[in-house]
LUMTOR-767762 format. One record per residue (C-alpha): residue in three letters; x, y, z. Coordinates in steps of 0.25 Angstrom, whole numbers, padded with zeros to 4 digits, always signed. Example, Ala and Ser with C-alpha at 12.3 -4.5 7.8 and 13.67 -1.06 7.14 Angstrom:
<atoms>
ala+0049-0018+0031ser+0055-0004+0029
</atoms>
This chain:
<atoms>
unk+0000+0000+0000unk+0006+0013-0004unk+0005+0026+0003unk-0005+0032-0007unk-0015+0020-0005unk-0013+0020+0010unk-0017+0035+0010unk-0029+0031+0002unk-0033+0021+0012unk-0032+0030+0024unk-0039+0042+0017unk-0051+0044+0026unk-0048+0031+0034unk-0041+0030+0048unk-0030+0020+0047unk-0037+0009+0055unk-0050+0011+0047unk-0043+0011+0034unk-0036-0002+0038unk-0048-0009+0042unk-0055-0005+0029unk-0044-0010+0020unk-0043-0023+0028unk-0058-0025+0026unk-0057-0021+0011unk-0067-0010+0013unk-0057+0002+0011unk-0061+0011-0001unk-0047+0014-0003unk-0044-0001-0006unk-0056-0005-0015unk-0049-0017-0020unk-0046-0022-0006unk-0031-0022-0011unk-0026-0021+0004unk-0037-0028+0012unk-0031-0042+0011unk-0018-0037+0016unk-0024-0029+0027unk-0031-0041+0032unk-0018-0049+0033unk-0011-0038+0040unk-0010-0039+0055unk-0009-0024+0059unk-0004-0027+0073unk+0008-0035+0067unk+0011-0024+0058unk+0011-0014+0069unk+0020-0023+0077unk+0030-0025+0066unk+0032-0010+0065unk+0034-0009+0080unk+0045-0020+0079unk+0052-0012+0069unk+0051+0001+0076unk+0042+0007+0065unk+0032+0018+0069unk+0019+0019+0061unk+0015+0034+0059unk+0002+0039+0054unk-0004+0053+0052unk-0010+0059+0065unk-0002+0050+0074unk+0010+0053+0082unk+0024+0054+0075unk+0018+0055+0061unk+0027+0066+0055unk+0020+0079+0056unk+0026+0084+0043unk+0018+0074+0036unk+0004+0077+0042unk-0004+0084+0031unk+0006+0081+0020unk-0002+0076+0008unk+0007+0064+0006unk+0008+0060+0021unk+0010+0045+0023unk-0002+0038+0029unk+0008+0030+0038unk+0023+0032+0041unk+0032+0022+0047unk+0044+0027+0056unk+0057+0021+0061unk+0063+0031+0071unk+0057+0043+0077unk+0047+0051+0068unk+0047+0063+0077unk+0060+0067+0072unk+0052+0073+0060unk+0044+0082+0069unk+0048+0097+0073unk+0061+0099+0066unk+0065+0103+0052unk+0066+0091+0041unk+0074+0091+0028unk+0073+0080+0018unk+0086+0077+0011unk+0084+0068-0001unk+0090+0064-0014unk+0095+0053-0023unk+0099+0039-0019unk+0110+0039-0030unk+0117+0051-0023unk+0130+0056-0026unk+0141+0058-0016unk+0138+0073-0016unk+0123+0071-0014unk+0126+0061-0002unk+0136+0071+0004unk+0126+0083+0003unk+0115+0075+0008unk+0123+0070+0020unk+0128+0084+0023unk+0115+0091+0022unk+0108+0081+0031unk+0118+0081+0042unk+0119+0096+0042unk+0104+0099+0043unk+0102+0087+0053unk+0112+0094+0062unk+0103+0106+0061unk+0091+0098+0067unk+0084+0095+0053unk+0078+0081+0051unk+0084+0075+0038unk+0073+0068+0030unk+0077+0058+0019unk+0073+0045+0013unk+0084+0036+0018unk+0087+0032+0003unk+0101+0030-0002unk+0109+0042-0007unk+0105+0056-0002unk+0094+0051+0008unk+0105+0042+0015unk+0115+0052+0015unk+0106+0063+0021unk+0102+0053+0032unk+0116+0049+0035unk+0121+0064+0035unk+0109+0067+0045unk+0113+0055+0054unk+0128+0059+0054unk+0124+0073+0059unk+0122+0073+0074unk+0125+0088+0077unk+0117+0098+0085unk+0102+0097+0081unk+0103+0085+0073unk+0090+0080+0068unk+0087+0065+0066unk+0084+0060+0051unk+0071+0056+0045unk+0069+0046+0033unk+0057+0042+0025unk+0059+0029+0018unk+0051+0022+0007unk+0052+0008+0012unk+0046+0001+0025unk+0054+0004+0037unk+0059-0010+0038unk+0065-0010+0024unk+0078-0001+0024unk+0081+0004+0010unk+0091+0005+0005unk+0098-0006+0013unk+0111+0002+0013unk+0104+0013+0022unk+0100+0003+0033unk+0110+0010+0044unk+0105+0024+0040unk+0091+0019+0041unk+0093+0014+0055unk+0100+0027+0059unk+0089+0036+0053unk+0078+0028+0061unk+0086+0028+0074unk+0089+0043+0073unk+0077+0048+0066unk+0065+0042+0058unk+0063+0034+0046unk+0049+0035+0040unk+0041+0027+0029unk+0027+0026+0024unk+0030+0012+0019unk+0026+0000+0026unk+0036-0010+0033unk+0041-0019+0022unk+0040-0009+0011unk+0052-0011+0002unk+0058+0000-0007unk+0050+0003-0020unk+0050+0015-0029unk+0036+0020-0025unk+0040+0022-0010unk+0051+0032-0012unk+0044+0043-0019unk+0033+0042-0009unk+0041+0043+0003unk+0048+0056-0003unk+0035+0064+0000unk+0036+0060+0015unk+0051+0065+0015unk+0046+0078+0009unk+0034+0080+0018unk+0043+0078+0030unk+0053+0088+0026unk+0054+0104+0027unk+0064+0104+0016unk+0069+0093+0006unk+0083+0093+0001unk+0086+0085-0012unk+0101+0082-0013unk+0103+0074-0025unk+0092+0069-0035unk+0092+0063-0049unk+0083+0068-0059unk+0072+0058-0055unk+0077+0056-0041unk+0067+0052-0030unk+0071+0064-0022unk+0063+0073-0031unk+0051+0066-0026unk+0054+0072-0012unk+0057+0085-0018unk+0044+0085-0026unk+0036+0081-0013unk+0043+0092-0005unk+0039+0102-0016unk+0024+0098-0015unk+0025+0101+0000unk+0032+0114-0001unk+0044+0108+0005unk+0057+0115+0000unk+0066+0106-0008unk+0081+0109-0007unk+0091+0104-0017unk+0106+0101-0017unk+0112+0105-0030unk+0120+0094-0037unk+0129+0094-0049unk+0123+0095-0063unk+0131+0084-0067unk+0125+0074-0056unk+0113+0066-0060unk+0110+0065-0045unk+0108+0080-0045unk+0099+0081-0057unk+0086+0081-0049unk+0091+0090-0038unk+0097+0100-0048unk+0083+0100-0055unk+0076+0103-0042unk+0086+0115-0040unk+0082+0120-0054unk+0067+0119-0050unk+0070+0129-0039unk+0072+0120-0027unk+0081+0125-0016unk+0096+0122-0017unk+0104+0118-0005unk+0119+0118-0003unk+0120+0114+0011unk+0113+0112+0024unk+0112+0127+0027unk+0104+0128+0014unk+0094+0117+0019unk+0093+0123+0033unk+0090+0137+0027unk+0079+0131+0018unk+0074+0123+0030unk+0073+0135+0039unk+0066+0143+0029unk+0055+0132+0027unk+0054+0131+0042unk+0052+0146+0043unk+0040+0145+0033unk+0048+0150+0021unk+0044+0146+0007unk+0056+0139+0000unk+0049+0133-0012unk+0046+0146-0020unk+0051+0141-0033unk+0048+0147-0047unk+0052+0138-0058unk+0045+0131-0070unk+0056+0121-0073unk+0052+0106-0069unk+0063+0096-0066unk+0065+0084-0074unk+0066+0076-0062unk+0051+0078-0057unk+0040+0084-0066unk+0033+0095-0059unk+0043+0098-0048unk+0045+0113-0051unk+0030+0115-0051unk+0028+0108-0037unk+0040+0114-0031unk+0036+0128-0036unk+0021+0126-0032unk+0024+0121-0018unk+0032+0134-0015unk+0021+0145-0015unk+0007+0141-0014unk+0003+0156-0017unk+0009+0155-0031unk+0002+0142-0034unk-0012+0143-0028unk-0022+0131-0027unk-0033+0131-0037unk-0046+0135-0032unk-0055+0125-0026unk-0064+0118-0037unk-0055+0122-0048unk-0055+0112-0059unk-0066+0104-0052unk-0077+0097-0060unk-0092+0100-0057unk-0096+0087-0050unk-0093+0072-0049unk-0090+0070-0063unk-0075+0067-0067unk-0067+0079-0071unk-0064+0081-0086unk-0049+0083-0089unk-0045+0089-0102unk-0032+0080-0104unk-0024+0082-0117unk-0022+0067-0117unk-0029+0055-0110unk-0025+0054-0095unk-0016+0043-0090unk-0020+0035-0079unk-0011+0042-0069unk-0017+0056-0074unk-0031+0051-0072unk-0028+0046-0058unk-0021+0059-0054unk-0033+0067-0059unk-0043+0059-0051unk-0034+0062-0039unk-0033+0077-0041unk-0043+0086-0035unk-0048+0100-0041unk-0041+0106-0029unk-0026+0104-0026unk-0022+0089-0024unk-0008+0086-0018unk+0001+0077-0025unk+0001+0067-0014unk-0014+0067-0014unk-0013+0063-0029unk-0004+0052-0026unk-0013+0046-0015unk-0025+0047-0024unk-0019+0041-0036unk-0009+0031-0032unk+0000+0036-0043unk+0015+0036-0041unk+0022+0050-0038unk+0028+0050-0052unk+0015+0046-0059unk+0007+0057-0052unk+0017+0068-0054unk+0017+0065-0069unk+0002+0064-0070unk+0001+0077-0063unk+0011+0084-0072unk+0004+0079-0084unk-0010+0083-0080unk-0005+0097-0076unk+0001+0098-0090unk-0012+0094-0096unk-0019+0105-0088unk-0028+0095-0080unk-0021+0097-0067unk-0016+0110-0060unk-0004+0109-0051unk+0001+0117-0039unk+0010+0115-0027unk+0009+0100-0026unk-0005+0099-0030unk-0013+0097-0042unk-0028+0099-0045unk-0037+0098-0057unk-0036+0109-0067
</atoms>
């Protein structure tokens, strides 16, 4: 069961009621009873005991220790699993440091130095515990034990009983012992492509500032940058060599107006301005990166809502229960039709679209861009509505 389907099952249902309805085969979100047999075979108490034996906490919204920065987020996980102390995410500033798994020595050194320096200033470093930049950032954070040192936080894509990559086993244990590791994946979940882009939205939502150190043209860190832009979280970027493939994505973000950072002092300045309520996302550019279609639009729009007002209520609405008629230049594809069914005539957040459609992030983003180009949808600061 993926996070989007879980969110559908919990929409309007308390968890216990949702479970019982799925088990009985009467839940409207599971009309084909896809999960009822598995639910009946599941011993809920045994599952709970398994988590307790592994030291894994189960966090749900509106209960103690669920991260407050996720409350109200359109992509907030319906459940989080935690190893360590989730309260390290409360109160203090948080900076995500993300980047490519195929990092260069330059990228690893910069990530380590940045993380160590800002952790020494009392800033919680958030990353994904992946190979490359993520691992270097967490290692640098753990090496720093100065003054106001802040413990690290990680968001992983696998179950918390499955260390990935295996080479990070020692680092994984150190982060859990001194900070916290979070996941929305159930125990036993192994790595697969879908879990990593999804977890990146959690990294962005937990952070006051996102720093991208190195990213290839189609690097996964760009998902984190886009998720941050949709939440008006400033994206800072470490410049890289124009001859380095590992910096193609990051340098494209700089061209699109992201904030360049040279050292920890630049990150701390950006962070202090954010915490003071200053707007750092005021970007004026029409260029779009080759890495992620629509990046410039979402980053520019997230900056200043006064320049990108929401459409008036009812704009583009049809006059009753009949299906809206869309004047498409060509027949709509299945993803486009699913997306249109998910978008309201008032602003609809991207995370809401994902939950309603079960489309992948890439497929939904592509369909949004295509429908905007055809004049069928309107786009704003992380929202879409019918035109």
